[in-house]
MARPA-857572 format. One line per 3 residues: number of its first residue (from 1); their letters; for each residue x negated, y negated, z negated of C-alpha. Coordinates in Angstrom, 3 decimals. Each point is the difference from the previous one (the first is absolute). Example, Ala and Ser with C-alpha at 12.3 -4.5 7.8 and 13.67 -1.06 7.14 Angstrom:
BEGIN
1 = as = -12.300:4.500:-7.800 | -1.370:-3.440:0.660
This chain:
BEGIN
1 = mrs = -0.015:-0.011:0.004 | -2.783:-2.377:-0.932 | -1.930:0.935:3.047
4 = ykt = 2.875:-0.966:2.182 | 0.345:-3.419:-1.672 | -3.648:-0.499:0.241
7 = emr = 0.000:0.742:3.689 | 2.887:-2.324:0.641 | -1.707:-2.835:-1.844
10 = arr = -3.120:0.603:1.948 | 2.009:-0.269:3.278 | 1.601:-3.328:-0.997
13 = hhr = -3.355:-1.301:-0.953 | -1.311:0.959:3.462 | 2.929:-1.625:1.865
16 = lsi = -0.384:-3.154:-2.073 | -3.753:-0.205:0.891 | 0.974:0.397:3.723
19 = vma = 2.648:-2.771:-0.276 | -2.455:-2.376:-1.722 | -2.661:0.697:2.707
22 = lal = 2.507:-0.707:2.687 | 1.083:-3.269:-1.796 | -3.520:-1.063:-0.185
25 = tva = -0.601:0.644:3.687 | 3.026:-1.999:0.966 | -0.949:-2.815:-2.330
28 = gvi = -3.439:-0.193:1.672 | 1.506:-0.238:3.413 | 2.431:-2.680:-0.988
31 = gst = -2.723:-1.916:-1.774 | -2.328:0.016:3.033 | 2.749:-0.997:2.254
34 = fvs = 0.951:-2.987:-2.242 | -3.647:-1.119:-0.174 | -0.274:0.181:3.775
37 = aar = 3.192:-2.023:0.365 | -1.230:-2.601:-2.495 | -3.289:-0.371:1.944
40 = tqd = 1.851:-0.446:3.242 | 2.218:-2.641:-1.614 | -3.033:-1.825:-1.297
43 = srp = -1.646:-0.090:3.528 | 3.031:-1.935:1.435 | 0.229:-3.753:-0.386
46 = rrn = 1.818:-0.889:-3.165 | 3.229:-1.811:0.189 | 0.319:-3.454:-1.538
49 = ntl = 2.335:0.421:-2.959 | 0.244:-3.752:-0.527 | 3.672:-1.113:-0.229
52 = ttp = 1.064:-2.184:2.868 | 2.430:-2.999:-0.349 | 3.560:0.266:1.368
55 = qqr = -1.036:-2.351:2.855 | -2.887:2.308:0.912 | 2.244:3.068:-0.048
58 = atp = 2.606:-1.703:2.211 | -2.505:-0.370:2.805 | -0.758:3.350:1.622
61 = tpt = -3.493:0.507:1.271 | -0.197:1.777:3.418 | -1.618:3.446:-0.229
64 = psr = -2.817:0.370:2.496 | -0.077:3.105:2.116 | -2.142:2.808:-1.455
67 = vqt = -3.392:0.367:1.702 | -2.161:3.013:-0.709 | -3.191:-1.232:-1.531
70 = paq = -3.279:1.980:0.136 | 0.628:0.956:-3.643 | 3.205:1.771:1.131
73 = tpg = -1.580:1.718:2.914 | -1.083:3.591:-0.774 | -3.732:0.619:0.432
76 = rsa = -1.007:-3.685:-0.176 | -1.594:-1.844:-2.791 | 1.790:-3.276:-1.079
79 = npt = -1.844:-3.250:0.712 | -0.229:-2.491:-2.993 | 2.527:-2.747:0.144
82 = ptp = -1.745:-3.381:0.545 | 0.167:-2.370:-3.004 | 1.637:-3.332:0.986
85 = tpv = -2.118:-3.121:-0.411 | 1.387:-2.089:-2.846 | 1.287:-3.424:1.084
88 = prs = -1.672:-2.841:-2.093 | 2.399:-2.154:-1.916 | 0.314:-3.545:1.326
91 = tpa = -1.214:-2.871:-2.080 | 1.309:-3.570:0.135 | -3.070:-0.992:2.109
94 = dri = 0.893:2.649:2.565 | 3.465:-1.518:0.421 | -1.189:-3.459:1.120
97 = aps = 1.147:-0.942:3.597 | -2.800:0.294:2.584 | -1.384:-3.082:1.556
100 = lge = 1.623:-1.239:3.180 | -3.305:-0.740:1.605 | -0.787:-2.829:2.511
103 = ppp = 2.992:-1.879:1.550 | 1.018:0.920:3.561 | -1.977:-1.737:2.791
106 = ppv = 1.468:-2.928:1.816 | 2.358:0.777:2.924 | -1.593:0.295:3.375
109 = lkp = 1.483:-0.685:3.458 | -0.140:3.394:1.752 | -1.415:-0.604:3.427
112 = kpt = 0.781:1.664:3.232 | -3.195:0.914:1.766 | -0.511:-1.665:3.295
115 = ptp = -2.856:0.468:2.568 | -2.856:-2.416:-0.367 | -0.657:-2.044:3.274
118 = pee = -3.611:-0.091:1.262 | -2.049:-2.956:-1.217 | -0.649:-2.702:2.480
121 = iid = -3.581:-1.375:0.665 | 0.009:-3.722:-0.540 | -2.566:-2.264:1.460
124 = ees = -1.452:-2.544:-2.448 | 0.577:-2.816:2.424 | 3.801:0.735:0.121
127 = ivr = 0.581:-0.572:-3.731 | 1.993:-2.997:-1.414 | -0.633:-1.148:-3.519
130 = vnt = 3.148:-0.538:-2.052 | 0.234:-2.076:-3.170 | 1.311:2.448:-2.601
133 = elv = 0.534:-2.783:-2.521 | 3.176:-1.175:1.880 | 3.441:0.680:-1.593
136 = tln = 2.525:1.104:2.506 | 3.658:-0.686:-0.558 | 3.049:1.333:1.915
139 = vrv = 2.628:-2.702:-0.369 | 3.723:0.274:0.866 | 1.954:-3.262:0.369
142 = idr = 3.725:-0.039:-0.399 | 2.884:-2.473:-0.444 | 2.517:-0.084:-2.714
145 = nnr = 2.052:2.791:1.765 | -3.035:2.287:0.158 | -0.301:-0.499:3.712
148 = pin = -3.645:-0.018:1.335 | -1.523:-3.227:1.338 | -2.487:0.469:2.777
151 = nvs = -1.076:-3.535:1.004 | -2.232:-0.997:-2.975 | -3.463:-1.556:0.944
154 = qnd = -3.211:0.431:-1.843 | 0.173:-3.560:-1.353 | 3.327:0.795:-1.678
157 = fhv = -1.656:2.512:-2.232 | -1.564:-0.866:-3.347 | -1.704:2.726:-2.071
160 = yed = -0.755:-0.380:-3.754 | -2.033:2.313:-2.214 | 0.463:-0.694:-3.622
163 = gvp = 1.413:-3.275:0.999 | -3.038:-1.063:2.016 | 0.489:-0.636:3.838
166 = qpl = -1.923:2.402:2.213 | -1.405:-0.616:3.481 | 1.484:2.181:2.670
169 = eyf = -2.579:1.899:2.163 | 2.395:1.975:2.110 | 3.576:-0.193:1.232
172 = tre = 2.110:1.913:2.451 | 3.649:0.636:0.643 | -0.593:2.569:2.635
175 = evp = 1.084:3.597:-0.669 | -2.862:1.946:-1.456 | -0.214:3.766:-0.370
178 = isy = 1.683:1.454:-2.970 | -1.228:2.861:-2.243 | 2.781:1.075:-2.213
181 = gma = 1.121:2.952:-1.949 | 3.400:1.452:-0.758 | 0.497:1.734:-3.338
184 = vdt = 3.363:1.879:-0.459 | 1.389:1.181:-3.281 | 1.142:3.612:0.706
187 = sqs = 1.358:0.811:-3.531 | 3.445:1.415:-0.626 | 1.348:-3.540:-0.574
190 = lrs = -0.274:-0.823:3.706 | 1.549:3.217:1.246 | 3.069:-1.662:1.530
193 = qiq = -1.986:-2.802:1.691 | -2.899:1.959:1.447 | 1.394:0.326:3.554
196 = avi = 0.842:-3.811:0.151 | -3.512:-0.645:-1.360 | -1.592:2.124:2.733
199 = dag = 1.980:-1.878:2.655 | -1.077:-3.373:-1.443 | -3.622:1.073:-0.020
202 = kti = 0.224:0.964:3.603 | 1.346:-3.414:0.838 | -2.968:-1.602:-1.665
205 = ins = -2.518:2.281:1.641 | 1.521:-0.345:3.518 | -0.682:-3.801:-0.312
208 = nkp = -3.781:0.612:-0.235 | -1.997:-1.829:2.606 | -3.406:0.812:1.432
211 = gde = -2.705:-0.268:-2.730 | 2.427:0.722:-2.791 | -0.662:3.031:-2.176
214 = tfl = 2.205:1.699:-2.630 | -0.217:2.758:-2.571 | 2.736:1.829:-1.769
217 = vrf = 0.195:1.279:-3.616 | 2.564:1.898:-1.997 | -0.011:-0.135:-3.757
220 = iss = 1.695:1.333:-2.991 | -1.999:0.615:-3.213 | -3.704:-1.016:-0.439
223 = dki = -1.318:3.356:1.337 | 2.289:-0.111:3.039 | -1.126:-3.194:1.867
226 = etl = -0.656:1.534:3.360 | -1.278:-1.486:3.349 | 2.188:1.412:2.759
229 = qdf = -1.718:-1.941:2.713 | -3.077:-2.211:-0.469 | -0.600:-3.269:1.935
232 = tpa = 0.794:0.432:3.715 | 1.413:-1.932:2.835 | 1.717:3.059:1.384
235 = kdl = 3.794:-0.496:-0.519 | 0.824:3.592:0.852 | -2.177:1.218:-2.921
238 = lid = 1.585:-2.429:-2.327 | 3.543:0.966:1.127 | -0.764:3.707:-0.476
241 = ald = -1.266:-0.719:-3.560 | 3.195:-1.894:-0.810 | 2.144:3.019:1.213
244 = nly = -1.998:2.207:-2.407 | 1.152:-1.995:-3.087 | 1.951:1.948:-2.635
247 = veg = 1.175:-0.621:-3.517 | -1.390:1.864:-2.995 | 0.370:-0.050:-3.785
250 = gqt = -2.465:-1.739:-2.289 | -0.594:-3.007:-2.285 | -0.405:-3.041:2.365
253 = avi = -3.275:-1.869:-0.203 | 0.791:-3.248:1.924 | -2.841:-1.977:-1.573
256 = dav = -2.578:2.707:0.815 | 1.288:0.167:3.591 | -0.260:-3.775:0.579
259 = ylt = -3.421:-0.058:-1.649 | -1.514:2.581:2.175 | 1.661:-0.815:3.351
262 = aeh = -0.664:-3.817:-0.328 | -3.672:0.895:-0.827 | -0.141:2.195:3.190
265 = vae = 1.367:-2.926:2.124 | -2.400:-2.527:-1.630 | -3.075:2.129:0.660
268 = ykk = 0.844:0.932:3.628 | -2.180:-1.718:2.537 | 0.628:0.159:3.575
271 = gdd = -2.629:-0.358:2.701 | -1.104:-3.380:1.267 | 2.871:-2.319:-0.787
274 = sdr = -2.160:-2.062:-2.571 | 2.274:1.135:-2.840 | 2.900:-2.327:1.091
277 = rrr = 2.523:2.739:-0.035 | 3.142:-0.456:-1.999 | 0.501:2.651:-2.721
280 = ali = 3.382:0.944:-1.319 | 1.757:2.841:-1.934 | 3.542:1.011:0.294
283 = vit = 1.394:1.808:-3.012 | 3.358:1.809:-0.020 | 1.136:0.991:-3.449
286 = dge = 2.605:-0.465:-2.715 | -2.596:-1.691:-2.170 | 0.388:2.272:-3.026
289 = dra = -3.479:0.872:-1.294 | 0.102:3.050:-2.375 | -3.526:1.320:-0.355
292 = shy = -2.885:-2.086:1.530 | -3.651:0.217:-1.062 | -0.635:-3.767:0.592
295 = sqe = 1.741:-2.788:-1.884 | 1.682:-2.960:1.676 | -2.854:-2.294:-1.288
298 = rlf = -2.569:2.246:1.730 | 2.064:0.060:3.188 | 0.402:-3.707:0.366
301 = srl = -3.656:-0.601:-0.947 | -1.032:2.214:2.865 | 2.528:-1.689:2.432
304 = rea = -1.596:-3.329:-0.720 | -3.164:1.341:1.377 | 1.561:1.271:3.197
307 = dvq = 1.564:-2.169:2.731 | 2.932:2.344:0.664 | 3.572:-1.188:0.358
310 = iyv = 2.508:2.311:-1.374 | 3.592:0.399:1.334 | 2.345:2.051:-2.193
313 = igf = 3.376:1.595:0.926 | 1.524:0.593:-3.350 | 2.995:2.464:-0.436
316 = vne = 0.861:-1.067:-3.495 | 3.829:0.279:0.137 | 0.065:3.470:-1.362
319 = ldr = -2.127:-0.696:-3.075 | 1.458:-0.301:-3.480 | 1.090:-3.579:-0.876
322 = drg = 0.478:0.684:-3.701 | -2.301:-1.837:-2.336 | -0.517:-0.188:-3.730
325 = lir = -0.522:-2.945:-2.316 | -3.737:0.206:0.415 | -0.827:1.920:3.215
328 = ksi = 0.833:-0.966:3.542 | 2.061:2.305:2.237 | -1.677:2.301:2.372
331 = rdk = 1.341:-2.020:2.933 | -1.269:-3.269:-1.361 | -3.528:1.499:-0.437
334 = avn = 0.063:1.327:3.544 | 1.202:-3.339:1.503 | -2.697:-1.977:-2.047
337 = lin = -2.801:2.318:1.259 | 1.109:-0.184:3.642 | 0.332:-3.813:-0.097
340 = kla = -3.437:-0.405:-1.601 | -1.654:2.266:2.567 | 1.421:-2.193:2.851
343 = set = -0.551:-3.505:-1.609 | -3.578:0.581:-1.219 | -1.175:1.318:3.355
346 = ggr = 1.889:-2.419:2.311 | 2.364:2.766:1.224 | 3.642:0.390:-0.299
349 = aff = 2.539:2.185:-1.873 | 3.312:1.345:1.478 | 2.796:1.602:-2.018
352 = pes = 2.420:1.576:2.459 | 3.639:0.456:-1.097 | 0.635:2.639:2.566
355 = lse = -1.982:2.178:2.454 | 1.372:-1.976:2.907 | -2.196:-2.943:-0.960
358 = lpq = -3.245:1.955:0.626 | -0.385:-0.703:3.705 | 0.278:-3.701:-0.556
361 = ian = -2.393:0.156:-2.969 | -2.490:1.847:2.240 | 0.187:-2.678:2.590
364 = eiv = -0.545:-2.748:-2.534 | -3.064:1.744:-1.374 | -1.428:0.240:3.535
367 = rdm = 0.821:-3.694:0.590 | -1.583:-1.124:-3.215 | -3.238:2.010:0.748
370 = rtq = -0.150:-1.475:3.492 | 0.777:-3.675:-0.597 | -2.693:-1.009:-2.402
373 = yvl = -2.967:-2.373:-0.051 | -3.499:1.129:-0.874 | -2.013:-2.537:-2.050
376 = ayn = -3.561:0.287:-1.248 | -1.781:-2.468:-2.392 | -3.402:-0.256:-1.467
379 = ptn = 0.503:-0.216:-3.734 | -1.590:-3.063:-1.791 | -0.466:2.110:-3.153
382 = kar = -2.940:2.226:0.700 | -0.122:1.549:-3.474 | -0.202:3.767:0.284
385 = dgs = 1.558:0.711:-3.411 | 2.788:2.336:0.811 | 2.707:-2.501:-1.289
388 = frs = 3.402:-0.389:1.532 | 0.593:-3.017:2.214 | 3.523:-1.098:0.669
391 = ikv = 0.878:-0.905:3.618 | 2.708:-2.277:1.296 | 0.878:-0.940:3.610
394 = vvd = 2.018:-3.051:0.655 | 1.519:-0.965:3.489 | 0.854:-3.504:0.996
397 = egs = 3.688:-0.690:0.870 | 0.919:0.049:3.623 | 1.532:-2.755:2.097
400 = srd = 3.547:1.232:-0.894 | -0.769:-0.311:-3.764 | 0.726:3.664:-0.503
403 = kri = -1.524:1.655:-2.985 | -2.890:2.247:1.079 | -1.149:2.665:-2.437
406 = alt = -3.340:1.803:0.273 | -0.136:3.556:-1.412 | -3.288:1.749:-0.663
409 = rng = -1.788:1.727:-2.791 | -0.218:-1.959:-3.260 | -3.728:0.439:-0.584
412 = rva = -3.210:1.925:0.277 | -2.770:1.387:-2.239 | -3.448:-1.515:0.494
415 = pkg = -2.774:2.483:0.797 | -2.724:0.890:-2.439 | -3.677:0.324:0.448
418 = epa = -2.333:-1.237:2.737 | 1.584:-1.056:3.272 | 0.026:2.573:2.768
421 = ppk = -1.957:-0.501:3.171 | 1.827:-1.402:2.953 | 2.266:2.604:1.549
424 = ttp = -1.086:1.296:3.397 | 2.703:0.703:2.518 | -0.792:1.440:3.488
427 = qrp = 0.967:-2.027:2.980 | 0.882:1.681:3.197 | -2.442:-0.887:2.739
430 = kpt = 1.227:-2.174:2.883 | 0.474:1.806:3.337 | -2.644:-0.778:2.549
433 = tga = 1.012:-1.304:3.410 | -0.955:1.512:3.251 | -2.524:-2.798:0.642
436 = nrt = -1.881:0.681:-3.147 | -0.355:3.725:0.532 | -3.324:1.533:0.640
439 = p = -0.094:2.298:3.028
């Protein structure tokens, strides 16, 4: 009986040992699996457990498409992830605005390249010496109704410089060649008038006579003052340039355009006419200057040095008339600028009420440029100090006692430095007769 119980106890003990061994084996497998899983979890990037605000949770972040990296590709070793370069924190000194640098250069008249004519060989014996000290005046004489008077003699003219009478050295009422420019405002403000402006320009150009030369410029802003056609006597080239005019957006620089084109006219010399050419500039604009490099003071200082008459056709009716308690209206400023350009240079200003007036205005400009007197005097004040000298021309009354008004530039700027040597001008040789020819 005891032996049976002992045997049964031994069997239970054996089975218990087997169960415990199996349990230990299973526990080891489970433990190794857990450790492996834990290592795999640690090798992945850890998630940021920082709590987000409601606003952050409300904005979903788009999930990029999964791309298999080298670390996920079997048989390949993972490349180390590059460490981003830290961005240095800005200091108050770093937040200072950068320097604007040098101011932009002055505007330049963009030329149109023209072929250079061959130089002429001048004989020393065919040179005329010209007195460069003479001051030349282009004088227009009108009556009270602004009608030109063409029968004034030399003795009827009296020229005063700073109130001192000046002796006349040269006088003519013959038509002399004219060198003039035409500067057209092609900004958006003249869009509705551009075709009428082109037609008026053609009227003026078609009146050119032999010896006359004209150049054409379009302007908008300071960097868009462009020569469409430089000085030429060819009417067809000038007409083609007029037909190529077009409007364009930009901040109009009227003062810069007048400065550069008037300077171009003043510096232009033509051949052997002893510098007796009449020089003029025709400006077509609304007169509203928005963004010029030069000031009005600089402009009129330059115009006093140049003998250039300025004629202005001002389309000012579309400009704003409103004014404040202190400032002038845009229209008043434009009218004042246009009138001053004409009066200080001996020219004339026109303010058309409608486009139908342009043909008549063009004819009046042509008449004024043609019916003028050319006077030259030798100044009594020889000081070369660069000072401004006022000029006034007075005309005696005629036999009919009609008031005669002389219009010319209101002054000049005396030169500086040593006097220049006498100017040499080539004189064309006289043709030889048949009797004087050598066989």
